[in-house]
C-alpha angles and dihedrals in degrees: 000000000000122000128205111237093213142355123231107228097181146335117238095196145332120224121213123190111219138173099210120044096179097073093047094066095056093047101045103034104026101035104027096029097229117160114253107224097187149276126269134184114218101197098187089056093039092230142120117216130202115194128202125189118234109181104290094346136065137223111217117195114200123202122184118239092194133036088232095056123115091248093050091050090048092053092046089053102038104018128238 
């Protein structure tokens, strides 16, 4: 008999690294009807975030503001 080691009760948010923020707005707010919660620049991480509400969770899209930022390096390594 197999046992589950843990149970996920909820997800607070999911972060998605992207290169182009403009296309995200039209897809998630206009087409899918998700509530746009706001945009925020996190200068120490060199990133701009756009957040959309999905029931009790959020989708957070992260766009690099510098080619040396952690998000830019992630996209260079893994793709967007």
